[in-house]
Backbone bond lengths (Angstrom), bond angles and torsions (degrees), N, CA, C in turn:
res aa  C-N    CA-C-N  psi(-1)  N-CA   C-N-CA  omega(-1)  CA-C   N-CA-C  phi
1 M - - - 1.299 - - 1.504 113.32 -
2 D 1.375 120.34 130.82 1.467 122.85 -178.24 1.453 111.68 -63.94
3 N 1.317 115.81 147.13 1.406 121.18 176.01 1.520 108.24 -82.37
4 P 1.343 115.37 116.14 1.455 116.68 179.54 1.524 119.32 -73.25
5 L 1.344 114.01 -3.86 1.450 122.22 -175.99 1.592 105.12 -70.90
6 K 1.373 118.38 124.54 1.430 120.67 173.88 1.498 112.78 -115.69
7 H 1.253 116.50 139.23 1.494 125.01 178.13 1.513 111.64 -101.58
8 K 1.280 118.31 146.21 1.476 125.62 173.93 1.468 104.98 -91.11
9 H 1.394 117.27 122.66 1.428 125.93 -176.14 1.527 110.06 -121.94
10 H 1.365 115.64 129.56 1.413 119.41 179.51 1.554 106.43 -79.49
11 I 1.306 118.76 124.43 1.419 122.92 179.19 1.551 109.00 -60.41
12 V 1.258 115.94 -52.11 1.467 123.82 169.81 1.498 104.46 -102.33
13 P 1.394 115.13 106.83 1.474 118.71 -176.39 1.498 113.81 -56.81
14 K 1.409 113.93 146.65 1.463 121.01 -179.32 1.516 112.85 -53.89
15 H 1.423 113.49 -37.20 1.478 118.16 178.67 1.511 113.60 -66.16
16 M 1.350 117.58 -13.50 1.427 119.58 174.47 1.535 114.09 -112.45
17 G 1.278 112.20 20.96 1.481 120.48 171.31 1.529 113.25 97.14
18 G 1.330 118.63 7.92 1.506 122.88 179.87 1.506 108.94 -67.33
19 S 1.296 115.16 161.75 1.460 121.90 -176.79 1.526 110.81 -115.00
20 N 1.322 117.02 175.98 1.464 121.45 178.52 1.483 109.22 -95.20
21 D 1.331 119.44 12.79 1.487 125.10 177.18 1.499 111.05 -60.61
22 K 1.281 115.17 140.46 1.546 122.25 -175.88 1.512 110.60 -52.65
23 E 1.300 118.45 -36.84 1.511 121.79 177.63 1.440 111.66 -67.31
24 N 1.291 124.92 -14.59 1.467 125.00 -176.52 1.584 109.54 -103.10
25 I 1.290 120.19 2.54 1.435 124.82 -173.75 1.524 109.02 -118.86
26 V 1.276 115.14 132.19 1.454 122.51 177.66 1.588 108.38 -129.81
27 E 1.357 118.46 142.13 1.455 122.26 176.39 1.577 105.97 -86.67
28 L 1.362 115.97 130.28 1.462 123.09 178.35 1.495 109.23 -131.10
29 S 1.353 117.67 154.83 1.508 118.43 165.39 1.478 111.09 -69.64
30 V 1.253 117.81 168.22 1.525 121.13 -177.68 1.547 109.34 -59.53
31 E 1.299 118.61 -44.86 1.446 124.58 178.30 1.492 111.77 -61.21
32 E 1.348 118.55 -46.90 1.443 123.47 178.61 1.544 108.11 -63.24
33 H 1.301 119.67 -41.13 1.445 123.26 -179.31 1.631 108.85 -65.14
34 A 1.332 116.37 -43.04 1.405 117.29 175.01 1.546 115.83 -58.19
35 N 1.382 111.20 -44.53 1.442 116.86 177.17 1.490 112.64 -64.03
36 A 1.304 118.88 -38.58 1.477 122.33 177.72 1.532 110.37 -55.34
37 H 1.432 113.43 -49.00 1.437 113.48 -178.75 1.534 113.12 -72.58
38 K 1.281 115.52 -24.83 1.569 118.07 174.01 1.454 108.65 -64.05
39 E 1.409 120.99 -48.90 1.390 123.28 178.59 1.555 113.16 -60.80
40 L 1.277 116.31 -38.08 1.530 121.72 178.82 1.505 106.73 -64.32
41 Y 1.334 118.05 -46.47 1.452 121.44 -179.86 1.540 111.28 -62.70
42 E 1.279 117.06 -47.20 1.468 118.74 179.41 1.556 112.59 -67.57
43 T 1.293 118.88 -23.45 1.492 123.45 -179.36 1.594 107.75 -84.72
44 Y 1.359 118.04 -50.43 1.388 122.34 -168.05 1.601 114.16 -110.91
45 G 1.324 117.18 -13.97 1.426 121.38 177.98 1.568 116.59 68.88
46 K 1.228 119.04 19.21 1.490 124.07 -178.95 1.509 109.25 -77.64
47 N 1.322 117.38 129.61 1.481 124.67 -179.54 1.546 111.69 -62.47
48 E 1.304 116.14 -30.49 1.461 121.18 176.66 1.491 111.79 -55.07
49 D 1.325 114.95 -46.45 1.485 123.90 -179.35 1.559 110.16 -70.28
50 L 1.274 119.65 -36.61 1.472 126.11 176.91 1.572 107.04 -58.45
51 I 1.286 112.95 -56.07 1.486 122.19 -175.91 1.557 109.35 -60.51
52 A 1.320 118.64 -41.65 1.413 122.95 -178.95 1.571 108.26 -69.45
53 W 1.302 115.54 -46.51 1.582 119.60 176.44 1.501 108.68 -58.22
54 Q 1.322 120.42 -45.80 1.540 120.72 -172.95 1.531 106.92 -70.75
55 G 1.397 118.01 -37.71 1.428 118.51 179.90 1.552 114.09 -69.04
56 L 1.322 114.99 -47.57 1.459 118.89 176.62 1.516 114.86 -59.05
57 S 1.348 117.14 -32.65 1.452 120.23 -175.48 1.543 109.31 -90.97
58 K 1.327 116.72 -0.25 1.488 121.17 179.53 1.617 109.45 69.24
59 M 1.232 116.71 27.18 1.481 116.07 175.85 1.520 110.31 -82.13
60 I 1.278 117.29 -20.88 1.540 124.02 170.28 1.466 108.03 -125.55
61 D 1.271 113.72 149.33 1.517 119.00 177.74 1.544 111.52 -79.60
62 K 1.262 115.83 174.11 1.511 120.29 -174.52 1.527 110.70 -64.20
63 Q 1.354 117.06 -39.77 1.502 117.27 178.93 1.560 111.33 -62.13
64 D 1.401 115.16 -45.42 1.508 118.87 177.79 1.550 107.27 -57.66
65 L 1.308 115.25 -42.38 1.490 117.87 -174.52 1.510 110.73 -60.53
66 I 1.422 113.56 -46.04 1.438 120.79 -179.16 1.555 107.82 -64.08
67 S 1.220 119.39 -45.39 1.504 124.90 -176.70 1.522 109.02 -63.64
68 K 1.296 119.24 -47.25 1.505 123.50 -178.79 1.555 107.38 -65.49
69 S 1.328 116.92 -41.50 1.514 118.26 -179.81 1.462 111.80 -66.20
70 L 1.391 118.77 -39.92 1.456 119.72 178.02 1.522 113.62 -68.43
71 S 1.336 116.12 -37.38 1.363 121.44 178.11 1.572 112.53 -63.22
72 L 1.339 110.08 -41.31 1.500 120.30 -179.19 1.581 108.29 -67.16
73 G 1.285 116.21 -41.09 1.438 119.68 177.54 1.519 113.60 -61.00
74 G 1.379 114.85 -36.50 1.464 118.99 176.79 1.520 112.93 -70.01
75 K 1.336 115.38 -38.91 1.510 119.41 177.54 1.425 110.02 -66.58
76 N 1.396 118.52 -42.19 1.471 119.38 178.49 1.520 110.77 -58.76
77 S 1.337 112.88 -45.75 1.498 117.79 -179.68 1.533 115.01 -59.66
78 I 1.345 116.67 -36.83 1.441 120.99 173.39 1.521 111.63 -66.11
79 K 1.337 116.27 -42.36 1.464 119.18 178.34 1.582 112.16 -63.85
80 K 1.289 112.42 -43.69 1.531 119.91 -178.05 1.449 111.87 -72.76
81 H 1.383 122.21 -48.51 1.397 124.65 -172.08 1.493 117.12 -114.81
82 G 1.354 118.89 0.51 1.411 121.40 176.29 1.583 113.47 80.91
83 S 1.289 114.64 -0.89 1.441 120.01 177.53 1.481 112.21 -157.37
84 Y 1.240 118.35 149.12 1.468 126.67 179.21 1.527 109.71 -66.68
85 F 1.398 115.90 -35.99 1.418 124.35 -173.16 1.569 112.42 -83.85
86 K 1.292 116.22 -11.06 1.521 114.84 -178.45 1.498 108.09 -101.28
87 G 1.229 114.83 147.75 1.492 116.57 -178.81 1.554 107.24 -157.20
88 R 1.320 115.79 -159.51 1.507 117.36 -178.18 1.457 108.32 -63.42
89 K 1.311 116.17 138.48 1.437 123.74 174.20 1.484 109.20 -85.17
90 T 1.381 117.80 95.95 1.457 119.87 179.10 1.551 107.09 -123.20
91 S 1.334 111.23 167.90 1.542 113.57 -179.45 1.509 108.70 -65.90
92 G 1.348 122.67 -20.40 1.435 121.00 178.97 1.550 111.61 -85.21
93 N 1.324 118.42 -2.69 1.471 117.93 -173.95 1.536 105.96 -78.12
94 W 1.403 111.22 116.97 1.439 121.26 -173.62 1.578 111.20 -54.23
95 A 1.342 118.56 -40.00 1.410 119.42 -171.98 1.504 115.65 -71.20
96 I 1.327 116.08 -19.69 1.532 115.65 -178.78 1.520 113.97 -118.12
97 N 1.314 118.67 3.39 1.510 119.86 -177.42 1.567 107.13 -120.73
98 P 1.365 110.29 102.69 1.543 113.65 -178.55 1.564 111.48 -61.82
99 E 1.267 118.91 -31.46 1.404 120.82 -178.18 1.582 110.79 -67.18
100 H 1.344 113.02 -41.78 1.480 121.36 176.23 1.512 109.05 -64.34
101 Q 1.322 118.48 -39.41 1.480 122.28 -177.06 1.580 104.20 -66.24
102 A 1.299 118.84 -46.37 1.443 121.36 -179.43 1.520 110.38 -57.01
103 K 1.349 116.81 -47.09 1.499 122.03 179.95 1.452 113.76 -61.65
104 C 1.395 114.22 -40.80 1.533 118.34 178.30 1.504 108.21 -64.08
105 S 1.321 115.11 -48.12 1.566 119.93 -179.22 1.458 110.62 -54.90
106 L 1.350 117.32 -50.21 1.443 122.46 -179.37 1.536 112.52 -55.12
107 L 1.351 112.42 -48.75 1.467 122.52 -177.69 1.518 112.12 -60.60
108 S 1.360 113.37 -45.68 1.465 121.37 -178.15 1.524 113.98 -70.32
109 S 1.294 117.78 -20.92 1.461 123.84 -178.98 1.564 113.15 -93.19
110 S 1.335 114.96 -3.89 1.462 118.56 -179.72 1.431 112.40 -64.56
111 P 1.343 119.79 151.04 1.476 120.19 174.48 1.480 118.39 -51.67
112 E 1.347 115.21 -35.92 1.446 124.65 179.77 1.526 110.26 -64.80
113 A 1.357 114.87 -44.62 1.505 118.94 179.58 1.459 112.89 -69.33
114 K 1.358 116.10 -37.67 1.485 119.38 177.89 1.509 111.68 -63.69
115 E 1.414 115.39 -45.59 1.378 123.63 179.85 1.555 111.43 -59.56
116 K 1.339 113.77 -44.39 1.504 120.45 177.66 1.563 110.76 -60.22
117 A 1.271 115.54 -41.27 1.536 122.66 -174.79 1.484 106.93 -69.37
118 I 1.377 119.91 -45.69 1.370 125.15 178.05 1.576 111.67 -60.82
119 K 1.299 116.04 -45.59 1.487 119.36 175.94 1.514 112.94 -61.23
120 R 1.328 118.31 -45.06 1.480 121.42 176.61 1.489 112.84 -63.67
121 L 1.265 120.25 -38.39 1.547 126.22 -179.53 1.555 104.99 -64.80
122 A 1.317 120.67 -45.33 1.315 125.96 -178.77 1.546 113.75 -66.30
123 E 1.368 113.96 -37.07 1.509 119.67 177.61 1.493 108.55 -62.89
124 I 1.313 116.47 -44.55 1.490 117.33 -176.91 1.572 114.44 -87.47
125 K 1.327 114.72 0.61 1.443 122.21 176.67 1.551 105.92 61.24
126 H 1.322 119.78 42.60 1.409 126.68 173.75 1.525 112.87 -56.60
127 Q 1.328 116.37 125.77 1.492 124.96 177.10 1.523 110.86 52.70
128 Q 1.291 118.19 31.85 1.487 124.49 176.00 1.468 111.87 -104.08
129 G 1.296 121.37 142.15 1.421 125.04 174.88 1.593 111.63 56.76
130 E 1.307 118.60 -134.92 1.407 122.51 -174.43 1.526 109.78 -64.60
131 K 1.322 120.12 -24.82 1.394 125.28 -178.86 1.538 112.88 -68.72
132 N 1.355 114.30 -14.36 1.471 119.13 -178.70 1.460 110.90 -79.48
133 S 1.329 117.40 126.54 1.519 122.64 -178.40 1.497 112.50 -54.84
134 M 1.313 117.72 -24.74 1.515 121.51 -176.21 1.584 110.17 -99.40
135 F 1.303 116.59 7.89 1.496 120.22 -176.96 1.483 110.51 -57.98
136 G 1.377 112.98 121.91 1.510 120.51 176.32 1.457 113.64 79.30
137 T 1.377 119.36 8.32 1.475 122.07 -179.16 1.537 109.41 -127.59
138 M 1.306 113.44 169.84 1.453 120.97 177.38 1.564 107.86 -150.86
139 W 1.323 113.32 154.41 1.462 117.49 174.68 1.555 112.77 -89.12
140 I 1.282 115.01 144.92 1.520 122.40 173.66 1.592 106.58 -131.95
141 Y 1.299 114.55 151.68 1.464 117.65 172.01 1.510 114.04 -137.64
142 N 1.387 115.14 158.82 1.420 121.10 177.16 1.469 105.80 -128.24
143 E 1.352 114.96 122.07 1.502 118.70 -175.18 1.506 110.17 -69.56
144 S 1.368 117.38 -45.23 1.433 118.20 -176.85 1.513 116.27 -65.95
145 L 1.382 118.11 -26.36 1.394 119.70 168.83 1.523 122.13 -88.89
146 S 1.363 109.88 -4.87 1.501 122.48 -172.59 1.566 106.57 43.42
147 L 1.349 110.56 67.73 1.412 114.61 -176.19 1.564 106.65 -150.39
148 S 1.369 114.21 141.86 1.452 121.76 175.03 1.516 108.42 -125.95
149 K 1.358 120.41 142.21 1.417 120.55 177.58 1.549 109.28 -147.93
150 R 1.358 116.23 162.45 1.440 120.92 173.13 1.480 110.43 -97.85
151 I 1.315 112.16 140.12 1.522 118.63 172.33 1.533 106.65 -133.07
152 L 1.316 112.79 169.01 1.513 119.34 176.79 1.474 110.08 -67.75
153 K 1.285 120.54 143.41 1.488 122.65 -179.98 1.477 111.96 -64.21
154 D 1.348 122.48 -23.57 1.435 121.11 175.88 1.488 115.20 -83.63
155 D 1.338 114.46 -7.03 1.523 116.54 -179.46 1.461 108.59 -78.22
156 E 1.364 117.40 154.04 1.443 120.64 179.75 1.531 107.54 -82.21
157 I 1.330 121.60 146.59 1.438 127.47 -178.53 1.519 104.56 -78.14
158 P 1.403 117.70 119.72 1.457 117.61 -178.61 1.434 116.87 -68.97
159 S 1.330 119.25 155.88 1.516 123.44 -174.74 1.528 107.11 -58.49
160 G 1.339 115.03 137.45 1.436 121.47 179.59 1.471 116.75 89.81
161 W 1.337 116.35 -5.58 1.463 125.77 -176.60 1.552 107.65 -110.11
162 K 1.318 118.54 145.61 1.523 123.99 176.69 1.471 107.22 -122.44
163 R 1.419 113.11 153.90 1.430 115.99 174.73 1.510 113.97 -73.92
164 G 1.265 117.95 139.78 1.472 123.98 -176.32 1.515 111.85 131.27
165 R 1.329 117.18 -172.55 1.440 119.23 179.37 1.600 104.70 -141.75
166 K 1.262 113.96 138.63 1.382 125.75 171.15 1.504 110.35 -126.42
167 I 1.304 114.98 136.93 1.538 120.15 179.63 1.509 104.03 -96.37
168 Y 1.313 118.85 124.77 1.407 127.39 179.94 1.546 109.38 -109.63
169 S 1.328 113.67 139.02 1.453 119.07 -179.72 1.559 106.31 -73.66
170 S 1.357 114.62 142.04 1.514 118.45 -176.76 1.594 104.57 -95.52
171 L 1.292 119.36 4.46 1.468 120.74 179.44 1.528 112.47 -78.13
């Protein structure tokens, strides 16, 4: 039985300057769509088409597809802007829009956002048990030396040192 699922394919891909105009879009089956990106990759050698072809033909799983796409996005940003962190200067760009920064800060500090973050960190066991960077260690400090260091919890605290951490200025 034929797969009734149709994909919209850009005849001239967006990564090559194609538009979303109706004349540039054709409906293809998943197999046809994969083959179209394979042909584009073999003709032009663009990694965007390689990733699309591999993903559509199930040669790579969804996680690899996402990872490769994100990596490619970063590489393209470096090529285009000279830095992974620079991009299009738009009003929604967090780095250059103080109003957007304030809005994001306000939303991220809401009780709902905090609760969601706490729940997610608990789900993934973030910094819990052996995943905790301090697992099995403790801080000790020495006032006379103006020094803090980490030691194993089972080690004895040396003479002149106290349990805890103090941050000393290096100036």
